[in-house]
C-alpha positions in Angstrom: 20.3 -4.3 -19.5 18.3 -7.3 -20.7 14.5 -7.1 -21.2 12.4 -9.4 -19.1 10.7 -12.1 -21.1 7.9 -12.4 -18.5 4.7 -10.3 -18.6 3.3 -8.9 -15.3 0.6 -11.5 -15.4 3.1 -14.4 -15.9 5.1 -13.0 -12.9 2.0 -13.2 -10.7 1.1 -16.6 -12.0 4.6 -18.0 -11.5 5.0 -16.6 -8.0 1.5 -17.7 -7.0 2.2 -21.3 -7.9 4.6 -21.5 -5.0 2.1 -20.4 -2.4 0.7 -23.2 -0.3 -0.7 -22.9 3.2 -1.4 -25.8 5.5 -4.9 -26.3 7.0 -4.8 -27.5 10.5 -7.2 -25.5 12.6 -10.8 -25.2 11.4 -12.4 -21.7 11.3 -14.9 -22.4 14.2 -11.9 -23.2 16.5 -10.3 -19.7 16.1 -10.1 -17.8 19.4 -12.7 -15.2 20.1 -10.0 -12.5 19.7 -11.0 -12.2 16.1 -7.5 -12.9 14.9 -6.9 -15.5 12.2 -5.1 -18.7 13.2 -1.7 -18.9 11.4 -2.7 -22.4 10.3 -6.1 -21.6 8.9 -7.0 -20.9 5.3 -8.6 -17.5 4.6 -11.9 -17.0 2.8 -11.1 -14.8 -0.2 -13.4 -13.1 -2.7 -12.3 -11.7 -6.0 -13.7 -8.4 -7.5 -12.6 -8.4 -11.2 -11.5 -11.9 -11.9 -10.4 -11.8 -15.5 -7.0 -10.7 -16.7 -4.8 -9.6 -13.8 -7.6 -10.7 -11.5 -7.2 -14.3 -12.6 -3.5 -14.0 -11.9 -4.1 -12.6 -8.5 -6.5 -15.4 -7.6 -4.0 -17.9 -8.8 -1.5 -16.4 -6.4 -3.8 -16.9 -3.5 -5.3 -20.2 -4.6 -4.0 -22.0 -1.6 -6.7 -20.2 0.3 -10.5 -20.7 0.0 -11.9 -18.8 -3.0 -15.4 -18.3 -1.8 -16.9 -15.7 -4.1 -16.3 -14.2 -7.6 -17.5 -10.9 -8.9 -17.2 -9.7 -12.5 -19.3 -7.6 -14.8 -17.9 -9.3 -17.9 -18.6 -13.1 -18.1 -16.3 -13.4 -21.1 -13.2 -12.2 -19.3 -14.2 -14.0 -16.1 -14.9 -17.3 -17.8 -11.7 -19.1 -16.9 -12.0 -18.1 -13.2 -15.6 -19.1 -13.2 -14.7 -22.5 -14.5 -11.7 -23.0 -12.1 -13.9 -22.3 -9.0 -17.3 -23.6 -10.1 -18.5 -23.8 -6.5 -17.9 -20.2 -5.7 -21.0 -18.0 -6.0 -20.9 -15.6 -8.9 -21.9 -11.9 -8.8 -21.9 -8.9 -11.1 -22.4 -6.3 -8.3 -19.9 -6.4 -5.5 -22.4 -4.7 -3.2 -24.8 -7.7 -3.6 -21.9 -10.0 -3.1 -21.1 -8.4 0.3 -24.8 -8.4 1.2 -25.1 -12.1 0.6 -21.7 -13.3 1.8 -20.3 -10.7 4.2 -19.9 -13.1 7.1 -18.2 -15.7 4.9 -15.4 -13.4 3.5 -12.2 -12.6 5.3 -10.3 -10.8 2.5 -10.8 -9.4 -1.0 -8.7 -9.1 -4.1 -9.6 -6.1 -6.3 -8.4 -6.2 -9.9 -11.0 -4.1 -11.8 -10.2 -1.3 -14.2 -8.6 1.7 -12.4 -11.8 3.8 -12.0 -13.4 1.0 -10.0 -10.5 0.3 -7.6 -11.5 2.8 -4.9 -15.2 2.1 -4.6 -14.6 -1.7 -4.5 -11.7 -1.5 -2.0 -13.5 1.0 0.2 -16.6 -1.2 0.3 -14.4 -4.1 1.6 -12.6 -1.9 4.1 -15.9 -0.6 5.5 -17.0 -4.2 6.1 -13.8 -5.1 7.9 -12.3 -7.1 5.0 -8.6 -7.2 4.3 -7.7 -5.9 0.8 -5.2 -6.6 -1.9 -5.7 -4.0 -4.7 -4.1 -3.9 -8.0 -2.0 -0.9 -9.0 -2.6 2.0 -9.3 -4.4 2.1 -6.0 -7.0 4.6 -7.2 -8.1 7.0 -9.9 -7.6 10.3 -8.1 -5.5 11.9 -5.3 -8.6 12.1 -3.1 -9.3 8.4 -3.4 -5.7 7.6 -2.5 -6.0 9.6 0.7 -9.5 8.3 1.6 -8.4 4.6 1.2 -5.3 5.1 3.3 -7.3 6.9 6.0 -10.0 4.3 6.1 -7.7 1.3 6.2 -5.8 2.8 9.1 -8.9 3.6 11.1 -10.3 0.1 10.6 -7.0 -1.7 11.1 -7.3 -3.4 7.8 -4.3 -5.4 6.3 -3.8 -4.0 2.8 -1.4 -4.6 0.0 -0.9 -2.6 -3.3 -0.4 -4.9 -6.3 3.1 -3.6 -7.2 4.7 -7.1 -7.1 8.2 -5.8 -7.5 8.1 -4.4 -4.0 8.6 -7.9 -2.7 11.5 -8.7 -5.1 15.1 -8.9 -3.9 16.2 -6.3 -6.5 14.3 -3.4 -4.8 16.0 -4.3 -1.5 19.4 -4.5 -3.2 18.8 -1.0 -4.7 17.8 0.5 -1.3 20.8 -1.1 0.4 23.2 0.3 -2.2 21.7 3.8 -2.0 21.8 3.8 1.8 25.4 2.6 1.6 26.3 5.6 -0.5 27.2 3.6 -3.6 26.6 6.6 -5.9 26.8 9.3 -3.3 24.0 11.9 -3.0 21.2 11.3 -5.5 20.0 14.4 -7.3 18.3 13.3 -10.5 16.2 10.4 -11.6 15.1 9.4 -15.2 12.3 6.9 -15.0 9.7 5.6 -17.4 8.0 2.9 -19.4 8.0 2.4 -23.1 4.4 1.0 -23.2 1.8 3.2 -25.0 -1.5 3.4 -23.2 -3.4 5.8 -25.4 -6.9 6.0 -26.9 -6.0 8.7 -29.4 -6.2 6.5 -32.5 -9.7 5.3 -31.5 -11.1 8.7 -30.8 -12.7 9.1 -34.3 -14.4 5.8 -33.9 -16.3 6.7 -30.8 -19.2 8.0 -33.0 -19.9 4.5 -34.1 -22.8 2.7 -32.4 -22.3 -0.8 -31.0 -24.6 -3.1 -29.2 -23.6 -4.1 -25.7 -22.4 -7.8 -25.6 -24.9 -10.0 -23.8 -22.2 -11.2 -21.4 -21.3 -7.6 -20.3 -23.2 -5.5 -17.7 -22.1 -2.2 -19.2 -23.8 0.1 -16.6 -22.0 -1.8 -13.8 -18.7 -1.7 -15.7 -19.0 2.1 -15.8 -19.5 2.2 -12.1 -18.7 5.7 -10.7 -17.6 6.9 -14.2 -19.9 9.3 -16.0 -22.5 7.7 -18.4 -21.5 7.0 -22.0 -22.4 4.6 -24.7 -20.6 1.2 -24.9 -17.8 1.0 -27.4 -15.3 -1.9 -27.9 -12.5 0.6 -28.0 -12.7 0.7 -24.2 -12.4 -2.9 -23.3 -10.9 -5.3 -22.6 -7.5 -3.8 -21.6 -7.7 -0.7 -23.7 -9.4 1.2 -20.9 -6.0 2.1 -19.7 -5.7 4.6 -22.5 -8.9 6.5 -21.6 -9.0 9.2 -18.9 -12.5 8.3 -17.5 -11.3 4.7 -16.8 -7.5 4.4 -16.7 -4.4 6.4 -15.9 -2.3 6.1 -19.0 1.2 4.8 -18.9 2.3 7.0 -16.0 -0.6 5.6 -13.9 -0.1 2.0 -15.0 3.7 1.9 -14.4 4.7 4.4 -11.7 3.9 2.0 -8.9 6.3 -0.4 -10.4 9.1 1.7 -11.8 9.2 4.5 -9.2 8.8 2.2 -6.3 12.6 1.6 -5.7 13.5 5.3 -5.6 10.4 6.1 -3.6 11.5 3.7 -0.9 15.2 4.2 -1.0 15.0 8.1 -1.0 11.8 8.5 1.0 10.6 10.8 -1.8 7.2 11.7 -0.3 5.1 14.2 -2.2 6.5 16.5 -5.0 6.4 20.3 -4.7 6.0 20.9 -8.4 4.8 18.8 -11.4 5.3 19.9 -15.1 4.2 17.9 -18.1 5.5 18.2 -21.6 3.3 16.7 -24.2 3.5 16.9 -28.0 0.9 16.1 -30.7 -1.8 16.3 -28.1 -4.5 18.8 -27.2 -6.2 18.2 -23.9 -9.1 20.5 -24.8 -10.1 18.5 -27.9 -8.5 15.1 -27.2 -8.7 15.0 -23.4 -10.9 11.9 -23.3 -7.8 9.9 -24.3 -4.3 9.8 -23.0 -1.4 11.0 -25.3 1.0 8.4 -26.8 3.9 9.9 -24.8 4.8 12.6 -22.4 7.6 13.8 -20.1 6.6 14.7 -16.6 9.1 16.5 -14.3 8.6 16.2 -10.6 10.6 18.3 -8.1 10.9 16.8 -4.6 12.1 19.1 -1.8 15.0 18.2 0.4 14.0 15.8 3.2 16.0 14.6 6.2 19.6 14.1 5.2 19.1 14.2 1.5 18.9 17.2 -0.8 16.3 18.1 -3.4 15.6 15.6 -6.2 14.3 16.1 -9.7 12.6 13.1 -11.3 11.8 13.0 -15.0 9.1 10.5 -16.1 9.0 9.3 -19.7 5.9 7.5 -21.1 5.5 5.6 -24.4 7.1 7.4 -27.3 9.2 9.5 -25.0 12.2 7.4 -23.9 14.6 7.6 -21.0 17.8 9.3 -22.2 20.8 7.1 -22.7 23.2 7.5 -19.7 26.5 9.2 -20.5 28.5 6.6 -18.6 26.8 3.5 -20.2 29.1 1.4 -22.4 28.4 1.7 -26.2 27.7 -2.0 -26.5 25.0 -2.0 -23.8 21.3 -1.1 -24.4 19.8 1.6 -22.3 16.8 0.8 -20.1 13.3 1.3 -21.7 11.2 0.4 -18.7 13.0 1.2 -15.5 15.2 4.0 -14.2 18.5 5.7 -14.3 19.5 7.2 -11.0 22.2 9.9 -10.8 24.3 10.6 -7.8 27.2 12.9 -7.3 29.5 9.9 -7.3 28.0 7.6 -9.9 25.0 6.1 -11.6 22.7 3.1 -11.0 20.4 1.7 -13.7 17.6 -0.8 -13.0 14.7 -2.3 -14.8 11.1 -2.7 -13.7 10.2 -6.0 -12.0 13.9 -6.8 -11.6 14.4 -7.1 -15.3 18.2 -6.7 -16.0 18.9 -6.4 -12.3 20.4 -3.5 -10.5 23.7 -2.3 -11.8 26.2 0.5 -11.2 27.4 1.8 -14.5 29.8 1.5 -16.2 30.5 -2.1 -15.4 34.0 -1.3 -14.2 32.6 0.7 -11.3 30.2 -2.1 -10.5 33.1 -4.5 -10.2 35.0 -2.1 -7.9 32.0 -1.7 -5.6 32.1 -3.6 -2.3 28.5 -4.6 -1.8 27.0 -4.2 1.7 25.6 -7.1 3.7 21.8 -7.4 3.3 19.8 -5.4 5.8 16.2 -5.5 4.6 14.4 -8.7 5.4 13.6 -10.7 2.2 10.1 -11.9 1.6 8.8 -15.0 -0.2 6.3 -13.3 -2.6 4.0 -10.3 -2.7 0.7 -12.0 -2.2 2.2 -14.4 0.3 3.5 -11.3 2.2 -0.1 -10.0 2.4 -1.6 -13.3 3.5 1.1 -13.7 6.2 0.5 -10.1 7.4 -3.2 -11.0 7.9 -2.3 -14.1 9.8 0.2 -12.4 12.1 -1.5 -9.1 12.5 1.2 -7.0 10.9 1.6 -4.6 8.0 2.3 -5.9 4.5 5.3 -4.4 2.7 3.4 -2.2 0.3 0.3 -1.5 2.4 -1.9 1.5 1.6 0.1 3.8 4.0 3.0 3.3 1.5 1.1 2.5 -1.7 -1.3 5.5 -1.5 1.5 8.1 -1.5 3.3 6.2 -4.2 0.1 6.1 -6.4 -0.4 9.8 -5.7 2.7 10.7 -7.7 1.1 9.0 -10.7 -2.2 10.8 -10.1 -0.5 14.2 -10.0 1.2 13.3 -13.3 -2.2 12.5 -14.8 -3.4 16.0 -13.8 -0.3 17.7 -15.2 -0.9 16.2 -18.6 -4.2 18.2 -18.7 -2.1 21.4 -18.3 0.9 20.9 -20.5 3.7 23.4 -19.9 2.3 24.7 -16.6 4.5 24.2 -13.5 1.9 23.1 -11.0 2.7 24.0 -7.4 1.4 21.3 -5.1 0.5 21.8 -1.5 0.3 18.2 -0.3 -1.0 19.0 3.2 -3.9 21.0 1.8 -4.3 18.7 -1.2 -4.5 21.5 -3.7 -2.6 23.3 -6.4 -1.7 26.8 -5.2 -1.1 28.4 -8.6 -3.6 26.8 -10.9 -7.2 26.7 -9.5 -8.4 25.1 -12.8 -6.4 21.9 -11.8 -8.0 21.5 -8.4 -11.3 19.9 -9.5 -9.2 17.0 -10.9 -7.9 16.2 -7.4 -11.4 14.8 -6.6 -13.5 14.4 -9.8 -17.2 13.8 -9.2 -18.8 10.4 -9.3 -22.0 9.9 -11.3 -25.3 9.9 -9.5 -25.8 6.9 -7.2 -22.1 6.2 -6.5 -20.1 7.3 -3.5 -16.9 6.4 -1.9 
């Protein structure tokens, strides 16, 4: 399976370049029903507009970009230059206070710990939301965002772009067609290492906060701590207070196809195996690798399924039926059924293939059944215009993200088989783990 040469940011940028929406009906001519005219541009604000945020804005650049919010002027510089007429803010709350009536929808692309508070603020003001993955920083935040979006009838989309690719639809159609029989085991993972372990000893160093960075606002709901360049930009993914490690960063991409095709729902148990890591002394950082085992109970017509997640240094095992001359997948999944095996890569890299190739050639592929969509951001924009759900809205994206959040908790209790009661939102056999379901915000911040 070939490795993709495109980064996630490049995928977003490339896809976004194709998005163009005609402007025919002016905003003041929209009917009093409150619905957006299919021919009218939307007024969009960005919260977190550097990095992936810049890519997301590019993908919706056919709309009106009316406000930009970022706490780091260095990272946001390119977006600030591209939309010089859009008012700039450091605090999203002040942005909403000043421009609430001028904003239709919001793109949230902050570090993970900020996703929920920013997205919830938009939802509470009736704004449609596109939020980068993972949706939140805790199980509780996932549930709260899903509930609020449903109650307010907000059109939402999780930023797992691969959900709009053809490859995920092909995978679902093959699984539903019985291409590999009844699925019983999944090996999924990502080779990226999101860990702050190497930087832990340096946290004792004192550093001045850069003039362009509003550090207190960057912390947001996270507990207070001194600024350190080991946290940003980008490196925050490897730190527990701000990111969700590799499992949090990639589950919404890699697990998405099996989550959809097999209607996985919530796991009954979660167990993490971690080496060279002590959560009691190193728990501020994520490990460099882990294996997390999820057990999903039987559901509907399918039987129970075991999924093993591999992060960073811990790699997906080579499938027994993969030809010697072919490379195993590093970021993606191997799906085992009682009649065969499918291997796929994240973001469609390497495609979807039955292995070995001889079985792939023998398989008579079913006719497409799932409607194809143009592009992930475009799907969200069209959902807003036509009053429908987007493909990976929060009712889908929140339960998907929850799998990652449960894995993050399991890492803190290596070797413990956590029993999860999804309905009660609690662990039944490990009360010490329950506080991590809804960690406290620092004073002054609420969801």
